[in-house]
N, C-alpha and C positions, 0 to 999 in steps of 0.2 A: 637705100637710105637707112640709116640707123637712128636711134632715139636722140643722139646728140645733134644730128642735123635737123631733125624735126623741132627740137627745142630751140635751136639757133634760128630757124625760120620764124618761129613764134616770137622770139625776141626782136627780130628784125621788124615784124609788124608793129610791135610796141614802140620801137624806135621811130617808125614812120609817124605814129600818132604824136610822139613828143616833138617832132619837127613842126607840126601844126601849132603847138603851144609856143614854141620858140619864135615862130614867125608872126603869129596873130594875137598873142596874149598881151597883157599889160606888162610894164617893165619888171615888176616883182615876179610875175608868173614866168617871164622869160628867163630870169635868173634861176629859178627853181627848175625849169625845164632844161636849162643848160647843164646844171649839176646832175640831174637825173639822166640826161642823155649820155653824159660821160661815163656814168656808172653802168648803164645798160649797154653802151658800146663795148666796154671792156669785157663784160660778161658774155656778150654775143660773140666776141672774138674768141674767148676761151672755149665756148661751146662748139664753134665751127672748127677750131684747131683740133679739138678732141675728136670731132666727127670725121675729119679728114686724116687723122692719125699723123699729124705733123708737129711733134713735140718741140722741134727747134724754133718754132714761131712764138713760143710763149713769152718772149721778151717784149713783143709789141703790146699786148694787153696790159702787161705789168707797167710799162712806161706810160701808157695812156691813163691808167688808173692813178698813177702818181702825179701826172701833169694836169689832169682834168680839174682837180681841186684848185690848183693855182690859177688856171685860166678863168675859173668862175670868180675867184677873188679879184683878179684884174678887171673883169667885166664889172663887178660890183663897185670897184674903185672909180671907174670911169663914169658910171651912171649914178653915183651916190647922191647927187642933188635931186634926182627924181624919185629915189626910193623912199 
């Protein structure tokens, strides 16, 4: 294992903690957790791709980073009366 894979494993642990916030928090906390989870998921994918030496897979975290902000805004639109 190299340092990229260790960092990716650490980010996966942080991502698991954010799922607790997304499932158990209040509605505002869930929105923040969703946005942060999108950011951490794309960073985790970049670390794991670099660790496994697969540069052709960099399209997936780039797409996730671009679409995660939009998904958070759609979630905020649907729950705007409770925010």
